Structure formats: C-alpha cells, structure tokens
mmJSON file of the N, C-alpha and C atoms, coordinates in Angstrom:
{"data_MODEL":{"atom_site":{
"group_PDB":["ATOM","ATOM","ATOM","ATOM","ATOM","ATOM","ATOM","ATOM","ATOM","ATOM","ATOM","ATOM","ATOM","ATOM","ATOM","ATOM","ATOM","ATOM","ATOM","ATOM","ATOM","ATOM","ATOM","ATOM","ATOM","ATOM","ATOM","ATOM","ATOM","ATOM","ATOM","ATOM","ATOM","ATOM","ATOM","ATOM","ATOM","ATOM","ATOM","ATOM","ATOM","ATOM","ATOM","ATOM","ATOM","ATOM","ATOM","ATOM","ATOM","ATOM","ATOM","ATOM","ATOM","ATOM","ATOM","ATOM","ATOM","ATOM","ATOM","ATOM","ATOM","ATOM","ATOM","ATOM","ATOM","ATOM","ATOM","ATOM","ATOM","ATOM","ATOM","ATOM","ATOM","ATOM","ATOM","ATOM","ATOM","ATOM","ATOM","ATOM","ATOM","ATOM","ATOM","ATOM","ATOM","ATOM","ATOM","ATOM","ATOM","ATOM","ATOM","ATOM","ATOM","ATOM","ATOM","ATOM","ATOM","ATOM","ATOM","ATOM","ATOM","ATOM","ATOM","ATOM","ATOM","ATOM","ATOM","ATOM","ATOM","ATOM","ATOM","ATOM","ATOM","ATOM","ATOM","ATOM","ATOM","ATOM","ATOM","ATOM","ATOM","ATOM","ATOM","ATOM","ATOM","ATOM","ATOM","ATOM","ATOM","ATOM","ATOM","ATOM","ATOM","ATOM","ATOM","ATOM","ATOM","ATOM","ATOM","ATOM","ATOM","ATOM","ATOM","ATOM","ATOM","ATOM","ATOM","ATOM","ATOM","ATOM","ATOM","ATOM","ATOM","ATOM","ATOM","ATOM","ATOM","ATOM","ATOM","ATOM","ATOM","ATOM","ATOM","ATOM","ATOM","ATOM","ATOM","ATOM","ATOM","ATOM","ATOM","ATOM","ATOM","ATOM","ATOM","ATOM","ATOM","ATOM","ATOM","ATOM","ATOM","ATOM","ATOM","ATOM","ATOM","ATOM","ATOM","ATOM","ATOM","ATOM","ATOM","ATOM","ATOM","ATOM","ATOM","ATOM","ATOM","ATOM","ATOM","ATOM","ATOM","ATOM","ATOM","ATOM","ATOM","ATOM","ATOM","ATOM","ATOM","ATOM","ATOM","ATOM","ATOM","ATOM","ATOM","ATOM","ATOM","ATOM","ATOM","ATOM","ATOM","ATOM","ATOM","ATOM","ATOM","ATOM","ATOM","ATOM"],
"id":[1,2,3,4,5,6,7,8,9,10,11,12,13,14,15,16,17,18,19,20,21,22,23,24,25,26,27,28,29,30,31,32,33,34,35,36,37,38,39,40,41,42,43,44,45,46,47,48,49,50,51,52,53,54,55,56,57,58,59,60,61,62,63,64,65,66,67,68,69,70,71,72,73,74,75,76,77,78,79,80,81,82,83,84,85,86,87,88,89,90,91,92,93,94,95,96,97,98,99,100,101,102,103,104,105,106,107,108,109,110,111,112,113,114,115,116,117,118,119,120,121,122,123,124,125,126,127,128,129,130,131,132,133,134,135,136,137,138,139,140,141,142,143,144,145,146,147,148,149,150,151,152,153,154,155,156,157,158,159,160,161,162,163,164,165,166,167,168,169,170,171,172,173,174,175,176,177,178,179,180,181,182,183,184,185,186,187,188,189,190,191,192,193,194,195,196,197,198,199,200,201,202,203,204,205,206,207,208,209,210,211,212,213,214,215,216,217,218,219,220,221,222,223,224,225,226,227,228],
"type_symbol":["N","C","C","N","C","C","N","C","C","N","C","C","N","C","C","N","C","C","N","C","C","N","C","C","N","C","C","N","C","C","N","C","C","N","C","C","N","C","C","N","C","C","N","C","C","N","C","C","N","C","C","N","C","C","N","C","C","N","C","C","N","C","C","N","C","C","N","C","C","N","C","C","N","C","C","N","C","C","N","C","C","N","C","C","N","C","C","N","C","C","N","C","C","N","C","C","N","C","C","N","C","C","N","C","C","N","C","C","N","C","C","N","C","C","N","C","C","N","C","C","N","C","C","N","C","C","N","C","C","N","C","C","N","C","C","N","C","C","N","C","C","N","C","C","N","C","C","N","C","C","N","C","C","N","C","C","N","C","C","N","C","C","N","C","C","N","C","C","N","C","C","N","C","C","N","C","C","N","C","C","N","C","C","N","C","C","N","C","C","N","C","C","N","C","C","N","C","C","N","C","C","N","C","C","N","C","C","N","C","C","N","C","C","N","C","C","N","C","C","N","C","C","N","C","C","N","C","C"],
"label_atom_id":["N","CA","C","N","CA","C","N","CA","C","N","CA","C","N","CA","C","N","CA","C","N","CA","C","N","CA","C","N","CA","C","N","CA","C","N","CA","C","N","CA","C","N","CA","C","N","CA","C","N","CA","C","N","CA","C","N","CA","C","N","CA","C","N","CA","C","N","CA","C","N","CA","C","N","CA","C","N","CA","C","N","CA","C","N","CA","C","N","CA","C","N","CA","C","N","CA","C","N","CA","C","N","CA","C","N","CA","C","N","CA","C","N","CA","C","N","CA","C","N","CA","C","N","CA","C","N","CA","C","N","CA","C","N","CA","C","N","CA","C","N","CA","C","N","CA","C","N","CA","C","N","CA","C","N","CA","C","N","CA","C","N","CA","C","N","CA","C","N","CA","C","N","CA","C","N","CA","C","N","CA","C","N","CA","C","N","CA","C","N","CA","C","N","CA","C","N","CA","C","N","CA","C","N","CA","C","N","CA","C","N","CA","C","N","CA","C","N","CA","C","N","CA","C","N","CA","C","N","CA","C","N","CA","C","N","CA","C","N","CA","C","N","CA","C","N","CA","C","N","CA","C","N","CA","C","N","CA","C","N","CA","C","N","CA","C"],
"label_alt_id":[null,null,null,null,null,null,null,null,null,null,null,null,null,null,null,null,null,null,null,null,null,null,null,null,null,null,null,null,null,null,null,null,null,null,null,null,null,null,null,null,null,null,null,null,null,null,null,null,null,null,null,null,null,null,null,null,null,null,null,null,null,null,null,null,null,null,null,null,null,null,null,null,null,null,null,null,null,null,null,null,null,null,null,null,null,null,null,null,null,null,null,null,null,null,null,null,null,null,null,null,null,null,null,null,null,null,null,null,null,null,null,null,null,null,null,null,null,null,null,null,null,null,null,null,null,null,null,null,null,null,null,null,null,null,null,null,null,null,null,null,null,null,null,null,null,null,null,null,null,null,null,null,null,null,null,null,null,null,null,null,null,null,null,null,null,null,null,null,null,null,null,null,null,null,null,null,null,null,null,null,null,null,null,null,null,null,null,null,null,null,null,null,null,null,null,null,null,null,null,null,null,null,null,null,null,null,null,null,null,null,null,null,null,null,null,null,null,null,null,null,null,null,null,null,null,null,null,null],
"label_comp_id":["MET","MET","MET","LYS","LYS","LYS","LEU","LEU","LEU","GLY","GLY","GLY","PHE","PHE","PHE","ILE","ILE","ILE","GLY","GLY","GLY","CYS","CYS","CYS","GLY","GLY","GLY","ASN","ASN","ASN","MET","MET","MET","ALA","ALA","ALA","SER","SER","SER","ALA","ALA","ALA","MET","MET","MET","MET","MET","MET","LYS","LYS","LYS","GLY","GLY","GLY","ILE","ILE","ILE","ILE","ILE","ILE","GLU","GLU","GLU","ASN","ASN","ASN","LYS","LYS","LYS","ILE","ILE","ILE","ILE","ILE","ILE","GLY","GLY","GLY","SER","SER","SER","ASP","ASP","ASP","GLU","GLU","GLU","ILE","ILE","ILE","ILE","ILE","ILE","ALA","ALA","ALA","SER","SER","SER","ASP","ASP","ASP","VAL","VAL","VAL","LEU","LEU","LEU","GLU","GLU","GLU","ALA","ALA","ALA","SER","SER","SER","VAL","VAL","VAL","CYS","CYS","CYS","LYS","LYS","LYS","ALA","ALA","ALA","LYS","LYS","LYS","ASN","ASN","ASN","ASN","ASN","ASN","LEU","LEU","LEU","GLY","GLY","GLY","ILE","ILE","ILE","ALA","ALA","ALA","VAL","VAL","VAL","THR","THR","THR","THR","THR","THR","ASP","ASP","ASP","ASN","ASN","ASN","LYS","LYS","LYS","GLU","GLU","GLU","VAL","VAL","VAL","VAL","VAL","VAL","SER","SER","SER","LYS","LYS","LYS","SER","SER","SER","ASP","ASP","ASP","ILE","ILE","ILE","ILE","ILE","ILE","VAL","VAL","VAL","LEU","LEU","LEU","ALA","ALA","ALA","VAL","VAL","VAL","LYS","LYS","LYS","PRO","PRO","PRO","GLN","GLN","GLN","TYR","TYR","TYR","TYR","TYR","TYR","GLU","GLU","GLU","LEU","LEU","LEU"],
"label_asym_id":["A","A","A","A","A","A","A","A","A","A","A","A","A","A","A","A","A","A","A","A","A","A","A","A","A","A","A","A","A","A","A","A","A","A","A","A","A","A","A","A","A","A","A","A","A","A","A","A","A","A","A","A","A","A","A","A","A","A","A","A","A","A","A","A","A","A","A","A","A","A","A","A","A","A","A","A","A","A","A","A","A","A","A","A","A","A","A","A","A","A","A","A","A","A","A","A","A","A","A","A","A","A","A","A","A","A","A","A","A","A","A","A","A","A","A","A","A","A","A","A","A","A","A","A","A","A","A","A","A","A","A","A","A","A","A","A","A","A","A","A","A","A","A","A","A","A","A","A","A","A","A","A","A","A","A","A","A","A","A","A","A","A","A","A","A","A","A","A","A","A","A","A","A","A","A","A","A","A","A","A","A","A","A","A","A","A","A","A","A","A","A","A","A","A","A","A","A","A","A","A","A","A","A","A","A","A","A","A","A","A","A","A","A","A","A","A","A","A","A","A","A","A","A","A","A","A","A","A"],
"label_entity_id":["1","1","1","1","1","1","1","1","1","1","1","1","1","1","1","1","1","1","1","1","1","1","1","1","1","1","1","1","1","1","1","1","1","1","1","1","1","1","1","1","1","1","1","1","1","1","1","1","1","1","1","1","1","1","1","1","1","1","1","1","1","1","1","1","1","1","1","1","1","1","1","1","1","1","1","1","1","1","1","1","1","1","1","1","1","1","1","1","1","1","1","1","1","1","1","1","1","1","1","1","1","1","1","1","1","1","1","1","1","1","1","1","1","1","1","1","1","1","1","1","1","1","1","1","1","1","1","1","1","1","1","1","1","1","1","1","1","1","1","1","1","1","1","1","1","1","1","1","1","1","1","1","1","1","1","1","1","1","1","1","1","1","1","1","1","1","1","1","1","1","1","1","1","1","1","1","1","1","1","1","1","1","1","1","1","1","1","1","1","1","1","1","1","1","1","1","1","1","1","1","1","1","1","1","1","1","1","1","1","1","1","1","1","1","1","1","1","1","1","1","1","1","1","1","1","1","1","1"],
"label_seq_id":[1,1,1,2,2,2,3,3,3,4,4,4,5,5,5,6,6,6,7,7,7,8,8,8,9,9,9,10,10,10,11,11,11,12,12,12,13,13,13,14,14,14,15,15,15,16,16,16,17,17,17,18,18,18,19,19,19,20,20,20,21,21,21,22,22,22,23,23,23,24,24,24,25,25,25,26,26,26,27,27,27,28,28,28,29,29,29,30,30,30,31,31,31,32,32,32,33,33,33,34,34,34,35,35,35,36,36,36,37,37,37,38,38,38,39,39,39,40,40,40,41,41,41,42,42,42,43,43,43,44,44,44,45,45,45,46,46,46,47,47,47,48,48,48,49,49,49,50,50,50,51,51,51,52,52,52,53,53,53,54,54,54,55,55,55,56,56,56,57,57,57,58,58,58,59,59,59,60,60,60,61,61,61,62,62,62,63,63,63,64,64,64,65,65,65,66,66,66,67,67,67,68,68,68,69,69,69,70,70,70,71,71,71,72,72,72,73,73,73,74,74,74,75,75,75,76,76,76],
"pdbx_PDB_ins_code":[null,null,null,null,null,null,null,null,null,null,null,null,null,null,null,null,null,null,null,null,null,null,null,null,null,null,null,null,null,null,null,null,null,null,null,null,null,null,null,null,null,null,null,null,null,null,null,null,null,null,null,null,null,null,null,null,null,null,null,null,null,null,null,null,null,null,null,null,null,null,null,null,null,null,null,null,null,null,null,null,null,null,null,null,null,null,null,null,null,null,null,null,null,null,null,null,null,null,null,null,null,null,null,null,null,null,null,null,null,null,null,null,null,null,null,null,null,null,null,null,null,null,null,null,null,null,null,null,null,null,null,null,null,null,null,null,null,null,null,null,null,null,null,null,null,null,null,null,null,null,null,null,null,null,null,null,null,null,null,null,null,null,null,null,null,null,null,null,null,null,null,null,null,null,null,null,null,null,null,null,null,null,null,null,null,null,null,null,null,null,null,null,null,null,null,null,null,null,null,null,null,null,null,null,null,null,null,null,null,null,null,null,null,null,null,null,null,null,null,null,null,null,null,null,null,null,null,null],
"Cartn_x":[-3.924,-4.429,-3.466,-3.079,-2.169,-2.98,-2.814,-3.522,-2.549,-2.905,-2.04,-2.664,-1.858,-2.274,-1.46,-2.136,-1.471,-1.674,-0.605,-0.642,-0.48,0.444,0.601,0.83,-0.026,-0.01,-0.716,-1.162,-1.761,-3.004,-3.931,-5.166,-4.9,-4.1,-3.774,-3.032,-2.101,-1.351,-2.271,-3.246,-4.206,-5.032,-5.444,-6.199,-5.343,-4.106,-3.219,-2.948,-2.722,-2.477,-3.67,-4.882,-6.084,-6.229,-5.931,-6.013,-5.026,-3.816,-2.781,-3.11,-3.462,-3.749,-4.952,-5.928,-7.113,-6.938,-5.722,-5.35,-6.229,-6.638,-7.407,-6.464,-5.337,-4.268,-2.959,-1.976,-0.672,0.115,1.069,1.889,2.665,2.941,3.651,2.783,1.488,0.56,0.133,0.809,0.457,1.649,1.373,2.378,1.774,2.603,2.113,3.129,2.612,3.481,3.127,4.088,3.877,4.963,4.674,5.676,6.708,6.352,7.269,8.064,9.369,10.245,10.054,9.823,9.613,8.381,7.333,6.099,6.3,7.002,7.219,8.166,9.168,10.076,9.343,8.491,7.721,6.79,6.103,5.185,5.945,7.076,7.877,8.363,8.886,9.421,8.329,7.199,6.138,5.245,5.035,4.061,4.689,5.926,6.587,6.06,5.545,4.982,6.024,5.755,6.583,6.194,7.167,6.898,7.665,7.17,7.798,7.372,8.049,7.605,6.953,6.768,6.218,4.795,3.808,2.408,2.143,2.804,2.599,3.04,4.062,4.512,3.438,2.801,1.717,0.59,0.203,-0.885,-0.535,0.679,1.061,1.182,1.429,1.633,0.42,-0.697,-1.852,-3.084,-3.881,-5.183,-6.254,-6.102,-7.027,-6.207,-6.697,-5.996,-6.865,-6.26,-6.928,-6.253,-7.041,-6.52,-6.651,-5.53,-5.528,-4.743,-5.131,-4.496,-5.564,-5.127,-6.063,-6.599,-7.853,-8.499,-7.745,-7.091,-6.386,-5.185,-4.814,-3.694,-4.136,-5.466,-5.948,-5.676,-5.214,-5.02,-6.296,-6.795,-8.038,-7.739],
"Cartn_y":[2.73,1.766,1.736,0.562,0.39,-0.065,0.628,0.334,-0.272,-1.428,-2.107,-2.191,-1.978,-2.104,-3.19,-4.17,-5.153,-4.66,-4.172,-3.48,-1.994,-1.373,0.077,0.744,0.384,1.007,2.351,2.804,4.141,4.325,3.374,3.527,3.467,2.513,2.408,3.647,4.134,5.336,6.545,6.648,7.753,7.658,6.452,6.277,6.638,6.152,6.451,7.949,8.606,10.05,10.803,10.425,11.054,10.853,9.655,9.347,10.205,10.321,11.104,12.588,13.103,14.537,14.986,14.093,14.418,14.081,13.702,13.432,12.368,11.397,10.274,9.346,9.059,8.264,8.863,8.93,9.46,8.468,8.972,8.112,7.071,7.376,6.422,5.243,5.297,4.217,3.398,3.599,2.889,2.069,0.831,-0.038,-0.625,-0.745,-1.266,-2.23,-3.17,-4.116,-4.125,-4.553,-4.715,-5.636,-6.343,-7.227,-6.439,-5.233,-4.404,-3.475,-3.62,-2.794,-1.303,-0.977,0.425,1.011,0.229,0.715,0.991,0.113,0.34,1.517,1.667,2.816,4.126,4.154,5.357,5.718,4.72,4.967,5.466,4.862,5.278,6.716,7.045,8.384,9.454,9.146,10.143,10.3,9.207,9.241,9.119,8.666,8.511,7.367,6.337,5.177,4.063,3.085,1.878,0.984,0.335,-0.531,-1.838,-2.826,-4.142,-4.847,-5.906,-6.751,-8.023,-8.099,-9.292,-9.028,-9.611,-9.431,-9.908,-10.975,-11.513,-10.514,-9.737,-8.715,-7.644,-7.252,-6.267,-6.805,-8.049,-8.65,-8.713,-9.115,-9.263,-7.927,-6.851,-5.546,-4.617,-5.101,-4.229,-4.654,-3.653,-3.902,-4.025,-3.248,-3.267,-3.456,-4.305,-4.595,-4.178,-3.492,-3.137,-3.943,-4.757,-5.534,-4.668,-4.173,-3.204,-3.73,-4.909,-5.503,-5.764,-5.83,-6.088,-7.513,-7.72,-9.034,-10.182,-9.93,-11.025,-11.53,-10.818,-11.262,-11.979,-12.088,-12.851,-14.324,-14.985,-16.423,-17.123,-17.998,-18.721,-20.029],
"Cartn_z":[14.34,13.372,12.196,11.785,10.653,9.45,8.325,7.088,6.091,5.539,4.587,3.209,2.204,0.814,0.154,-0.424,-1.268,-2.687,-3.255,-4.535,-4.283,-4.977,-4.806,-6.158,-7.095,-8.415,-8.376,-9.533,-9.645,-8.778,-8.81,-8.042,-6.54,-6.113,-4.686,-4.213,-5.016,-4.645,-4.526,-5.412,-5.335,-4.051,-3.677,-2.437,-1.225,-1.207,-0.088,0.01,-1.121,-1.136,-0.55,-0.951,-0.419,1.078,1.53,2.966,3.751,3.232,3.918,3.871,2.7,2.554,3.371,3.542,4.34,5.817,6.18,7.575,8.234,7.444,7.986,8.74,8.121,8.732,8.241,9.099,8.703,7.863,7.127,6.271,7.08,8.336,9.193,9.607,9.314,9.655,8.433,7.301,6.072,5.602,5.2,4.596,3.32,2.292,1.012,0.418,-0.357,-1.064,-2.537,-3.323,-4.756,-5.274,-6.349,-6.944,-7.739,-8.139,-8.919,-8.0,-8.027,-7.202,-7.504,-8.769,-9.158,-8.479,-8.346,-7.715,-6.234,-5.536,-4.103,-3.881,-4.721,-4.597,-4.835,-5.84,-6.16,-5.002,-4.447,-3.329,-2.097,-1.821,-0.666,-0.84,-2.007,-2.251,-2.306,-2.94,-3.11,-1.891,-1.149,-0.053,1.336,1.402,2.689,3.525,2.853,3.559,3.646,4.482,4.536,3.371,2.763,1.613,1.738,1.005,0.97,-0.308,-0.649,-1.761,-1.233,0.077,0.73,1.235,0.562,0.959,2.381,2.796,4.139,5.206,4.909,5.851,6.027,4.929,5.003,5.875,5.654,6.426,7.912,8.226,9.631,10.358,9.634,10.258,10.16,9.644,9.398,10.172,10.535,11.148,10.07,8.997,7.864,6.598,5.694,4.433,3.26,2.303,1.056,-0.049,-0.738,-1.858,-3.103,-3.59,-4.685,-5.885,-6.327,-7.507,-8.559,-9.793,-10.882,-10.789,-11.147,-10.989,-11.664,-12.758,-13.438,-12.634,-11.571,-10.733,-9.464,-9.247,-8.111,-8.342,-7.322,-7.415,-6.984,-7.811,-7.484,-6.806],
"occupancy":[1.0,1.0,1.0,1.0,1.0,1.0,1.0,1.0,1.0,1.0,1.0,1.0,1.0,1.0,1.0,1.0,1.0,1.0,1.0,1.0,1.0,1.0,1.0,1.0,1.0,1.0,1.0,1.0,1.0,1.0,1.0,1.0,1.0,1.0,1.0,1.0,1.0,1.0,1.0,1.0,1.0,1.0,1.0,1.0,1.0,1.0,1.0,1.0,1.0,1.0,1.0,1.0,1.0,1.0,1.0,1.0,1.0,1.0,1.0,1.0,1.0,1.0,1.0,1.0,1.0,1.0,1.0,1.0,1.0,1.0,1.0,1.0,1.0,1.0,1.0,1.0,1.0,1.0,1.0,1.0,1.0,1.0,1.0,1.0,1.0,1.0,1.0,1.0,1.0,1.0,1.0,1.0,1.0,1.0,1.0,1.0,1.0,1.0,1.0,1.0,1.0,1.0,1.0,1.0,1.0,1.0,1.0,1.0,1.0,1.0,1.0,1.0,1.0,1.0,1.0,1.0,1.0,1.0,1.0,1.0,1.0,1.0,1.0,1.0,1.0,1.0,1.0,1.0,1.0,1.0,1.0,1.0,1.0,1.0,1.0,1.0,1.0,1.0,1.0,1.0,1.0,1.0,1.0,1.0,1.0,1.0,1.0,1.0,1.0,1.0,1.0,1.0,1.0,1.0,1.0,1.0,1.0,1.0,1.0,1.0,1.0,1.0,1.0,1.0,1.0,1.0,1.0,1.0,1.0,1.0,1.0,1.0,1.0,1.0,1.0,1.0,1.0,1.0,1.0,1.0,1.0,1.0,1.0,1.0,1.0,1.0,1.0,1.0,1.0,1.0,1.0,1.0,1.0,1.0,1.0,1.0,1.0,1.0,1.0,1.0,1.0,1.0,1.0,1.0,1.0,1.0,1.0,1.0,1.0,1.0,1.0,1.0,1.0,1.0,1.0,1.0,1.0,1.0,1.0,1.0,1.0,1.0,1.0,1.0,1.0,1.0,1.0,1.0],
"B_iso_or_equiv":[0.0,0.0,0.0,0.0,0.0,0.0,0.0,0.0,0.0,0.0,0.0,0.0,0.0,0.0,0.0,0.0,0.0,0.0,0.0,0.0,0.0,0.0,0.0,0.0,0.0,0.0,0.0,0.0,0.0,0.0,0.0,0.0,0.0,0.0,0.0,0.0,0.0,0.0,0.0,0.0,0.0,0.0,0.0,0.0,0.0,0.0,0.0,0.0,0.0,0.0,0.0,0.0,0.0,0.0,0.0,0.0,0.0,0.0,0.0,0.0,0.0,0.0,0.0,0.0,0.0,0.0,0.0,0.0,0.0,0.0,0.0,0.0,0.0,0.0,0.0,0.0,0.0,0.0,0.0,0.0,0.0,0.0,0.0,0.0,0.0,0.0,0.0,0.0,0.0,0.0,0.0,0.0,0.0,0.0,0.0,0.0,0.0,0.0,0.0,0.0,0.0,0.0,0.0,0.0,0.0,0.0,0.0,0.0,0.0,0.0,0.0,0.0,0.0,0.0,0.0,0.0,0.0,0.0,0.0,0.0,0.0,0.0,0.0,0.0,0.0,0.0,0.0,0.0,0.0,0.0,0.0,0.0,0.0,0.0,0.0,0.0,0.0,0.0,0.0,0.0,0.0,0.0,0.0,0.0,0.0,0.0,0.0,0.0,0.0,0.0,0.0,0.0,0.0,0.0,0.0,0.0,0.0,0.0,0.0,0.0,0.0,0.0,0.0,0.0,0.0,0.0,0.0,0.0,0.0,0.0,0.0,0.0,0.0,0.0,0.0,0.0,0.0,0.0,0.0,0.0,0.0,0.0,0.0,0.0,0.0,0.0,0.0,0.0,0.0,0.0,0.0,0.0,0.0,0.0,0.0,0.0,0.0,0.0,0.0,0.0,0.0,0.0,0.0,0.0,0.0,0.0,0.0,0.0,0.0,0.0,0.0,0.0,0.0,0.0,0.0,0.0,0.0,0.0,0.0,0.0,0.0,0.0,0.0,0.0,0.0,0.0,0.0,0.0],
"pdbx_formal_charge":[null,null,null,null,null,null,null,null,null,null,null,null,null,null,null,null,null,null,null,null,null,null,null,null,null,null,null,null,null,null,null,null,null,null,null,null,null,null,null,null,null,null,null,null,null,null,null,null,null,null,null,null,null,null,null,null,null,null,null,null,null,null,null,null,null,null,null,null,null,null,null,null,null,null,null,null,null,null,null,null,null,null,null,null,null,null,null,null,null,null,null,null,null,null,null,null,null,null,null,null,null,null,null,null,null,null,null,null,null,null,null,null,null,null,null,null,null,null,null,null,null,null,null,null,null,null,null,null,null,null,null,null,null,null,null,null,null,null,null,null,null,null,null,null,null,null,null,null,null,null,null,null,null,null,null,null,null,null,null,null,null,null,null,null,null,null,null,null,null,null,null,null,null,null,null,null,null,null,null,null,null,null,null,null,null,null,null,null,null,null,null,null,null,null,null,null,null,null,null,null,null,null,null,null,null,null,null,null,null,null,null,null,null,null,null,null,null,null,null,null,null,null,null,null,null,null,null,null],
"auth_seq_id":[1,1,1,2,2,2,3,3,3,4,4,4,5,5,5,6,6,6,7,7,7,8,8,8,9,9,9,10,10,10,11,11,11,12,12,12,13,13,13,14,14,14,15,15,15,16,16,16,17,17,17,18,18,18,19,19,19,20,20,20,21,21,21,22,22,22,23,23,23,24,24,24,25,25,25,26,26,26,27,27,27,28,28,28,29,29,29,30,30,30,31,31,31,32,32,32,33,33,33,34,34,34,35,35,35,36,36,36,37,37,37,38,38,38,39,39,39,40,40,40,41,41,41,42,42,42,43,43,43,44,44,44,45,45,45,46,46,46,47,47,47,48,48,48,49,49,49,50,50,50,51,51,51,52,52,52,53,53,53,54,54,54,55,55,55,56,56,56,57,57,57,58,58,58,59,59,59,60,60,60,61,61,61,62,62,62,63,63,63,64,64,64,65,65,65,66,66,66,67,67,67,68,68,68,69,69,69,70,70,70,71,71,71,72,72,72,73,73,73,74,74,74,75,75,75,76,76,76],
"auth_comp_id":["MET","MET","MET","LYS","LYS","LYS","LEU","LEU","LEU","GLY","GLY","GLY","PHE","PHE","PHE","ILE","ILE","ILE","GLY","GLY","GLY","CYS","CYS","CYS","GLY","GLY","GLY","ASN","ASN","ASN","MET","MET","MET","ALA","ALA","ALA","SER","SER","SER","ALA","ALA","ALA","MET","MET","MET","MET","MET","MET","LYS","LYS","LYS","GLY","GLY","GLY","ILE","ILE","ILE","ILE","ILE","ILE","GLU","GLU","GLU","ASN","ASN","ASN","LYS","LYS","LYS","ILE","ILE","ILE","ILE","ILE","ILE","GLY","GLY","GLY","SER","SER","SER","ASP","ASP","ASP","GLU","GLU","GLU","ILE","ILE","ILE","ILE","ILE","ILE","ALA","ALA","ALA","SER","SER","SER","ASP","ASP","ASP","VAL","VAL","VAL","LEU","LEU","LEU","GLU","GLU","GLU","ALA","ALA","ALA","SER","SER","SER","VAL","VAL","VAL","CYS","CYS","CYS","LYS","LYS","LYS","ALA","ALA","ALA","LYS","LYS","LYS","ASN","ASN","ASN","ASN","ASN","ASN","LEU","LEU","LEU","GLY","GLY","GLY","ILE","ILE","ILE","ALA","ALA","ALA","VAL","VAL","VAL","THR","THR","THR","THR","THR","THR","ASP","ASP","ASP","ASN","ASN","ASN","LYS","LYS","LYS","GLU","GLU","GLU","VAL","VAL","VAL","VAL","VAL","VAL","SER","SER","SER","LYS","LYS","LYS","SER","SER","SER","ASP","ASP","ASP","ILE","ILE","ILE","ILE","ILE","ILE","VAL","VAL","VAL","LEU","LEU","LEU","ALA","ALA","ALA","VAL","VAL","VAL","LYS","LYS","LYS","PRO","PRO","PRO","GLN","GLN","GLN","TYR","TYR","TYR","TYR","TYR","TYR","GLU","GLU","GLU","LEU","LEU","LEU"],
"auth_asym_id":["A","A","A","A","A","A","A","A","A","A","A","A","A","A","A","A","A","A","A","A","A","A","A","A","A","A","A","A","A","A","A","A","A","A","A","A","A","A","A","A","A","A","A","A","A","A","A","A","A","A","A","A","A","A","A","A","A","A","A","A","A","A","A","A","A","A","A","A","A","A","A","A","A","A","A","A","A","A","A","A","A","A","A","A","A","A","A","A","A","A","A","A","A","A","A","A","A","A","A","A","A","A","A","A","A","A","A","A","A","A","A","A","A","A","A","A","A","A","A","A","A","A","A","A","A","A","A","A","A","A","A","A","A","A","A","A","A","A","A","A","A","A","A","A","A","A","A","A","A","A","A","A","A","A","A","A","A","A","A","A","A","A","A","A","A","A","A","A","A","A","A","A","A","A","A","A","A","A","A","A","A","A","A","A","A","A","A","A","A","A","A","A","A","A","A","A","A","A","A","A","A","A","A","A","A","A","A","A","A","A","A","A","A","A","A","A","A","A","A","A","A","A","A","A","A","A","A","A"],
"auth_atom_id":["N","CA","C","N","CA","C","N","CA","C","N","CA","C","N","CA","C","N","CA","C","N","CA","C","N","CA","C","N","CA","C","N","CA","C","N","CA","C","N","CA","C","N","CA","C","N","CA","C","N","CA","C","N","CA","C","N","CA","C","N","CA","C","N","CA","C","N","CA","C","N","CA","C","N","CA","C","N","CA","C","N","CA","C","N","CA","C","N","CA","C","N","CA","C","N","CA","C","N","CA","C","N","CA","C","N","CA","C","N","CA","C","N","CA","C","N","CA","C","N","CA","C","N","CA","C","N","CA","C","N","CA","C","N","CA","C","N","CA","C","N","CA","C","N","CA","C","N","CA","C","N","CA","C","N","CA","C","N","CA","C","N","CA","C","N","CA","C","N","CA","C","N","CA","C","N","CA","C","N","CA","C","N","CA","C","N","CA","C","N","CA","C","N","CA","C","N","CA","C","N","CA","C","N","CA","C","N","CA","C","N","CA","C","N","CA","C","N","CA","C","N","CA","C","N","CA","C","N","CA","C","N","CA","C","N","CA","C","N","CA","C","N","CA","C","N","CA","C","N","CA","C","N","CA","C","N","CA","C","N","CA","C","N","CA","C"],
"pdbx_PDB_model_num":[1,1,1,1,1,1,1,1,1,1,1,1,1,1,1,1,1,1,1,1,1,1,1,1,1,1,1,1,1,1,1,1,1,1,1,1,1,1,1,1,1,1,1,1,1,1,1,1,1,1,1,1,1,1,1,1,1,1,1,1,1,1,1,1,1,1,1,1,1,1,1,1,1,1,1,1,1,1,1,1,1,1,1,1,1,1,1,1,1,1,1,1,1,1,1,1,1,1,1,1,1,1,1,1,1,1,1,1,1,1,1,1,1,1,1,1,1,1,1,1,1,1,1,1,1,1,1,1,1,1,1,1,1,1,1,1,1,1,1,1,1,1,1,1,1,1,1,1,1,1,1,1,1,1,1,1,1,1,1,1,1,1,1,1,1,1,1,1,1,1,1,1,1,1,1,1,1,1,1,1,1,1,1,1,1,1,1,1,1,1,1,1,1,1,1,1,1,1,1,1,1,1,1,1,1,1,1,1,1,1,1,1,1,1,1,1,1,1,1,1,1,1,1,1,1,1,1,1]
}}}
C-alpha cells in the first residue's frame, strides 16, 4: 500500500514519522509533496521517503492520500 501526503510540513512530518517508527508502513511506501523545496528536502533527509513538488504525482502513485495543508491554501 502506498501512502501519499500532499503537504509535508511539521504536522505531516510528525504523522509520517509516527507511521514509520511504529512500523505501520515503511518509508519506502510513503510519498509526499510540498510547494516548498526546503520542506521536501527536509522530509526526504529526515524520513527517507520519496518526495516531489508535484501533487498530481503523489495522487497517481498513492492508494491513500492525506491532505496535510493549512485550510487557507485549499483552492475553492
């Protein structure tokens, strides 16, 4: 099962870390995206997950998607 996160800021990173540390899903089964290059680099280096800046790539490669962005960034 591939788990995708759209957004990989502090809260998303904490969730991913918990998932990995509790062996629910391995880091090789998680992909995350973010608009900030610094956030994706930090997540990749700290968690060992796949990262991208393309939300569509996360959706196409995931079985489950977690929307982890602040509400003011949702497009209506």
